[in-house]
N, C-alpha and C positions, 0 to 999 in steps of 0.2 A: 504493499500499499504506499502511496505517495502522500505523506503527511502534510507537505505545503499545501499540494492541491485540494486535499481534504477541506485543510484550515480555511481556504477560500472559499470552497462550495458551502461550507456550512456556517461560513462567518461573514467573511466580504460580500458574498454576493448575494446574501439575504439582504442587504443595505439597498438593492436594485429591485425597483417595483417591476413585477412578473410574475409568472406562473409555472417556471419548472422548478420541480421539487427535488430534494436529495436523491431519491431513487432513479431518477431518469439523468440527473446530473452524473451519477456515479456509471448508469449505462453509457452515456457519452463520453466518460473519461476512458472506462475498459475498451470501448470499439476503437475510438481514436489510437489508444495506446498499443493495442495490438495491430492496428494498421501500421503505425510507423514501427514496432519491432519486424513485421514482416515484409518491410520495404514498400508497401502499397502508398505510393505518392499519389498527389493530387491536391486542387484547391479545395475550398470550404464554401458552402453557401448557405443562406438562410433568407426565407421568406415569412416576412413578419418579425418585425424588431422589437416594436412596444418601445419600453424605454432601456432595453439592452442586456437583460439578464440572461439569455441564451448568448447571445452574441458575445458578451465578455466572458462567459464560462469559455466557449470556443477559443477565444483569443488568449486565454490563460493556460488552458491546455495545451495549444500549439505552439505558443510562443511566438518567437519571430520567422518561425520555419516556414508557416503556409499563409497564403492569401485568402482572406476571408471576406466574401460579398455579401453585403446585407441589402435587401430588397423590401421596402416599406413606403406607403403612401406618406406617411409621416404628417399626417391631416387632422389629428386630434387636436381639438380646439384650444386655443390658448387659455391658462388659468385666468379666472376672474380677477381683476386689476391687473392685468398686464404682465402676468408671470411668465416665466419660460415656457417655450413651445416644448412639442413632443421632442424634437429633434434636439433643440437647445438643452433639454434635460439629458437626453442619450449621449450629446458631445461632452456634458459635464460630468457624468458618470464616469466616462472612458477616464477624463483628466484625474478625478478623484481615486480610482481604483489604480492610478499609472498603467492604464491600458489606452494611449488614446487612439481614436477613431482614425482608421485610413479613410480620408473623406473621398478618395479617387475610387474607393472600391464600395460606393453607396449608390444606389440606384433609387431614387426618389420617383415613385409611380406605382402603376399598377401593374402587379406581377404578369396579369393575364396578357400585356403588351409586351412582355420581354421574351426575347428570343433566345433559344440554348445557344447559339452562336455568339450571342453577346455575352452571356457568362463564361463560357469557353475562352474569348477573347480575354476577358479580364483575369480569370484565375486559373485557367487551364480546366481540363476534365476534372470533375468533383468527386472527391472521395467519401464526402459525407455531406449530405443535404438537408436540413431541416425545414419542415414545411409547417407553418403554424400561421399561415395568412387567412385569407377571407374563408368562411365555414359553410357557405351555399356549395352546392354540388358544382355548379358551373366553376367556383373557384378552384375546389380540390380536384377538378378534372385538368382544368388549365395548370396548376402547380405540379400535378404529378406528371403530365407530359414533358413540362419544363426540366423538371428533376430528370427524369429517363433519358432527355435528350442532350442533358450535358453530362451526366454521371461516367464517371470511369467504369471499366469492367468489374473493378473490385468494390465500387462503390457503395454505400448503404443510405437508404432514404428512411428519416425518422418522420412519422405522421402525427400531428397533436390533435389531442381531442377524438379518438377515435374510441367508438362505444360510449361517450358522452351524452346522455339522453337529452340534455339541451342543446346538443348540435347533431341531430341523426343524418343530416345528409354527409356530414363526414363519412361516417362508416359506410355509407353507400358508395361514396367515391372512391375510398381504399378498395373495397370490395370490386366493384366496377374497373379500377385501374389493372387488379391484378389477375380478373377473368381476361380482359382486353389484351393483357400481354401474352397470353397463351401459354401459361407456364414457364415465361423466361423469369419472373421475378416471384420470390418466395417470401413471406413471414416467417421470421425466427425468433422473434423476442415480442413480448407484450407487457407493459405495466400498466398501472390505473389509467393512465393518460395518454400513453402511446404506443404505437404500433411500428416495428422496425423490421423494414424488408431489404432484401439484396437479390442480385442475379441469381438463380436457382443454382450455378455452377460454383458459387462461393458460400451456398446454403450451410454446408457442412463446416467449413472453416469457422463461421460466426456461432452456429449453433456452439462450437467447442469453446469459442472465447466466451461466451455467454456462462456456459457450464462451469468453466474453471475460474473465471476473474476474481482474484482475492478481493475486490471490493465489493463484488456482488453476493459473497457468502453469508451476508448477513439476511437474505431475503429466502422464502420458499422458492423453490423451482417446481412448479406444478406444469405437467405437459396438458396442452389442449391442443384442438384442431382447429386451422383455419384454411379453408379453401384448398384442401388437398395437404397440408404442410402440418408437421409436428411443429408445435410452437412452445418455447418457454415461457410462462405466463411468471413473472416475479411479483411473488405475494409478500406484502408488506403489512404484517398483523397491525390490528387496530391499537393494540396496547402500546408499540413502539409508536405511531403515528400519536398517539396522545402524549406519551411521554416528551416527544421531539417538541410538540405544540407548547406544552408547558414550559419546557426549558427556555424556548424561544420567547414566551411572552413574561417569563422571569428575569428576561435580562441574562441568560445564561447562555447565550447563542455559541459562546467560545466552546462551551462544553458539549453542546448538542451532538456532535460527531460522535461521541461514545455511544449513543443510542443506535448507530448502524454498523457497530462491529460486530 
């Protein structure tokens, strides 16, 4: 386990408004580290930045070795009284964390209008693509095609909010994508919030990564099925989630990492 990265995940990262929680942060860490160890190169891309919690996680894990492209409308309205805009807060979060944003690798606009060639031109073929943009079916369909078109052979796509009853069309979109690809892609891991897929010829590699990653040993690994693939569902017990939330609310974020050992 990398103690410095875990400290960042459980302490510093929690100061950024956003939605990626520790289990998925640890999956990101495990997958990106395994890719690096295997010599799987490529850029990183994210659709749906919000205020940068996932972006800065990716930046921290990859250091200065990878080019990270972020795509977002950045259209959240300015705070009452003329406070910082969404983009301004995103930039400021980077300064505060010591992870300055590379503004040359930002696309401010609708991801549905972005072409795969534009992503490849900025960061090369992508080894890790995080999708957390629009949650309607048309958004998921467009973003999944964008990811598939720019993905390296060994790349991973992480879909957010799959199986979230608040956003049912995300689940439909992910299922449609996997079926339309005719078996070229397979799901290999699920958490409460995300589904991770790869090209089917790398399925065994990523299943092994999830099964053996030191940072994921704290979770129950429950086998399930999704569209013909055996998938490791990482179970995070309620008692651990409660303990973690109590520690965070009590100002014990520096110690909250212990709940996930």
